[in-house]
C-alpha positions in Angstrom: -1.9 -47.3 2.8 -4.4 -44.8 1.8 -2.2 -42.0 3.0 0.7 -43.4 1.1 -1.4 -43.6 -2.0 -2.5 -40.0 -1.6 1.0 -38.8 -1.1 2.0 -40.7 -4.3 -1.0 -39.1 -6.1 0.3 -35.7 -4.9 3.7 -36.5 -6.2 2.5 -37.6 -9.6 0.3 -34.3 -9.8 3.4 -32.3 -8.8 5.5 -33.8 -11.6 2.7 -33.3 -14.1 2.5 -29.7 -13.0 6.2 -29.2 -13.6 6.0 -30.9 -17.0 3.1 -28.6 -17.9 4.9 -25.5 -17.0 8.4 -26.2 -18.4 7.8 -28.3 -21.4 7.3 -25.5 -23.7 10.5 -23.9 -22.5 12.2 -27.1 -23.0 11.0 -27.3 -26.6 12.2 -23.8 -27.3 15.6 -24.5 -25.9 15.7 -27.9 -27.9 14.7 -26.3 -31.2 17.3 -23.5 -30.8 20.0 -26.1 -31.4 18.3 -27.7 -34.4 20.4 -27.7 -37.7 17.4 -27.5 -39.9 15.3 -24.2 -40.2 12.1 -26.1 -39.0 9.9 -26.0 -36.0 8.4 -29.4 -36.9 11.3 -31.7 -37.0 14.7 -32.3 -35.3 17.7 -33.1 -37.3 21.3 -32.7 -35.8 22.8 -30.5 -33.1 24.1 -27.2 -34.3 25.3 -23.7 -32.9 24.7 -21.9 -36.3 21.7 -20.0 -35.1 23.7 -18.6 -32.0 26.5 -17.6 -34.4 24.0 -15.8 -36.5 22.4 -14.3 -33.4 25.8 -12.7 -32.2 26.7 -11.5 -35.8 23.4 -9.6 -36.2 24.0 -5.9 -35.4 20.2 -5.3 -34.9 20.0 -8.1 -32.3 23.2 -6.9 -30.5 21.7 -3.5 -30.3 18.5 -4.8 -28.9 20.3 -6.8 -26.3 22.3 -3.7 -25.2 19.0 -1.8 -24.8 17.5 -4.6 -22.9 20.7 -4.9 -20.7 20.8 -1.1 -20.0 17.1 -0.9 -19.4 17.0 -3.8 -16.9 20.2 -2.6 -14.9 19.3 1.1 -14.8 15.7 0.6 -14.0 16.4 -2.2 -11.3 18.8 -0.1 -9.7 16.5 2.8 -9.4 13.6 0.7 -8.4 15.7 -0.8 -5.6 16.7 2.4 -4.1 13.2 3.9 -4.3 11.4 0.6 -3.4 13.6 0.3 -0.3 12.8 3.7 0.8 9.0 3.1 0.2 9.3 -0.3 2.0 10.8 1.3 5.0 8.2 4.1 5.1 5.4 1.4 4.8 6.9 -0.3 7.9 7.5 2.9 9.9 4.1 4.3 9.5 2.2 1.2 9.3 0.2 2.0 12.6 -0.9 5.5 11.6 -4.5 6.3 10.2 -3.1 6.9 6.9 -1.9 3.5 6.5 -4.7 2.7 4.1 -2.6 4.7 1.6 -0.2 1.8 1.6 -2.8 -0.4 -0.5 -2.1 2.0 -3.4 1.3 0.2 -3.8 -0.6 -2.8 -5.0 -2.2 -1.2 -7.9 0.6 -1.3 -10.4 1.0 -5.1 -9.6 -2.7 -5.9 -10.2 -3.4 -3.5 -13.2 -3.3 -5.0 -16.5 0.0 -4.3 -18.5 -1.9 -3.1 -21.6 -3.7 -0.4 -19.4 -0.6 0.5 -17.7 1.4 0.7 -21.0 -1.1 2.9 -22.7 -1.3 5.4 -19.8 2.4 5.6 -19.7 2.6 6.4 -23.3 -0.3 8.9 -23.1 1.5 10.6 -20.2 4.9 10.8 -22.0 3.5 12.1 -25.3 1.6 14.7 -23.4 4.6 16.0 -21.6 6.6 16.0 -24.8 4.2 17.8 -26.7 3.6 20.5 -24.1 7.1 20.9 -22.8 9.5 19.2 -25.3 10.7 16.7 -22.6 10.6 12.9 -22.4 10.7 12.1 -26.1 9.8 8.3 -26.3 13.0 6.3 -26.0 15.2 4.5 -23.7 14.7 7.3 -20.9 10.9 6.9 -20.9 11.1 3.2 -20.9 13.4 3.2 -17.8 10.9 5.5 -16.0 8.0 3.4 -17.0 9.9 0.1 -15.8 10.8 1.7 -12.4 7.1 2.5 -11.8 6.0 -1.1 -12.0 9.3 -2.5 -10.3 9.1 -0.2 -7.1 6.0 -2.0 -5.7 7.5 -5.4 -5.7 10.8 -4.0 -4.2 8.9 -2.3 -1.6 6.8 -5.4 -0.6 9.9 -7.5 -0.2 11.6 -4.9 2.0 8.5 -4.3 3.9 8.1 -8.3 4.5 11.7 -8.4 5.7 11.1 -5.5 8.3 7.7 -7.0 9.5 9.6 -10.2 10.4 12.1 -8.5 12.7 11.8 -8.0 16.3 10.6 -4.5 17.0 12.9 -4.4 20.2 15.8 -4.3 17.8 14.8 -0.8 16.7 14.4 0.2 20.4 17.9 -1.2 21.2 19.4 1.2 18.5 17.6 4.1 20.4 18.9 2.8 23.7 22.4 2.8 22.4 22.0 6.4 21.2 22.5 5.7 17.6 21.7 8.6 15.3 19.6 8.0 12.1 22.8 7.7 9.9 24.4 5.1 12.3 21.2 3.1 12.6 20.9 3.0 8.8 24.6 2.0 8.4 25.1 -0.5 11.1 21.6 -1.9 11.5 19.1 -1.3 8.8 21.1 -1.9 5.8 22.9 -5.0 6.9 19.6 -6.4 8.0 17.9 -5.6 4.7 20.8 -6.5 2.4 19.4 -10.1 1.6 16.1 -8.6 0.7 17.5 -5.7 -1.2 19.7 -7.9 -3.3 16.9 -10.3 -4.0 14.6 -7.4 -4.8 17.2 -6.1 -7.3 17.3 -9.5 -9.2 13.5 -9.7 -9.0 13.2 -6.3 -10.5 15.9 -7.2 -13.2 14.0 -10.4 -14.3 10.5 -8.3 -14.5 12.4 -5.8 -16.8 14.4 -8.1 -19.0 11.2 -9.9 -20.3 8.7 -7.2 -20.3 7.1 -6.5 -23.6 3.8 -4.6 -23.3 5.1 -1.6 -21.4 8.2 -1.5 -23.3 6.3 -1.6 -26.5 4.1 1.5 -25.7 6.9 3.6 -24.1 9.8 2.8 -26.7 11.2 5.1 -29.4 12.4 4.2 -32.9 16.1 3.7 -31.5 15.2 1.8 -28.2 14.2 -1.6 -29.6 14.7 -4.3 -26.8 14.8 -8.2 -27.3 11.2 -8.8 -26.5 10.1 -6.1 -29.0 12.5 -7.5 -31.6 11.1 -11.1 -31.0 7.7 -9.9 -31.5 8.4 -8.3 -34.7 10.4 -11.3 -35.9 7.7 -13.9 -35.2 5.5 -12.1 -37.6 7.5 -13.8 -40.3 7.4 -17.2 -38.5 9.1 -18.9 -35.5 12.7 -19.7 -36.7 15.5 -21.2 -34.6 17.2 -17.8 -34.4 14.1 -16.6 -32.3 14.3 -19.7 -30.3 17.9 -19.0 -29.6 17.1 -15.3 -28.4 14.2 -16.9 -26.3 16.7 -19.5 -24.9 19.3 -16.7 -23.9 16.5 -14.8 -22.1 15.5 -17.9 -20.3 18.9 -18.4 -19.1 19.2 -14.7 -18.0 16.0 -14.9 -16.0 16.8 -18.3 -14.5 20.3 -17.3 -13.5 18.8 -14.2 -11.6 16.1 -16.3 -9.9 18.8 -18.7 -8.7 20.9 -16.1 -7.4 18.1 -14.4 -5.6 17.1 -17.7 -4.1 20.6 -18.6 -3.2 20.9 -15.3 -1.3 17.6 -15.9 0.6 18.7 -19.4 1.7 22.3 -18.3 2.7 20.8 -15.4 4.9 17.7 -16.6 6.6 15.2 -14.3 8.1 15.7 -13.8 11.8 13.5 -12.2 14.3 
């Protein structure tokens, strides 16, 4: 009986935690369909804020910038992160493996510090050599730098879970490096690579701090637009933008989770 009571208590705590985490998101979604321009009371269901959203050229441009930024940076980060993750696995037994710990720095470093350092770096290069003017290009580079560690760690964890004899089997079958990569490494890593891409995508689509410090006047993204819009107050139009961002991140997370469930890790 005591154990049953404890399990029920854990269940209640679990649902309370979920409510604490997702109740604010639910409120944002709910008020995005509110007819009245009010964040204090609900009136009747309406899609007019979404209609205004998609008829606003500034918001459409911000959405396009966010999409280009997320797709481009995620693609580059996935390629670079996969190579880094494989290198971490291949040289994990060498004396220089302590260098691997540097991959964790962009993850644990505060975004404000990282954003300021990126801005200073790009501005210095532009003043000295006339290259990398703040804009979408610098934002892509900045996003790649904090996405790569997440991709590398996902790929590395996938490789660590494999049986080392599989690599020896490739050598026994006289597979050259290209054949080994094409017929063994890439197929085995495909679920991790796809999941890493969607993780990088979600990190990029909702990033504000680093984007804010590395953006140019013509490269406003949705998070930056929302930040500037809420200075005038939270409106249902802002809630509609937030709802669309929640939907995009949720969709990417579901796809990543489904891929991992469909292709379980095997040793």
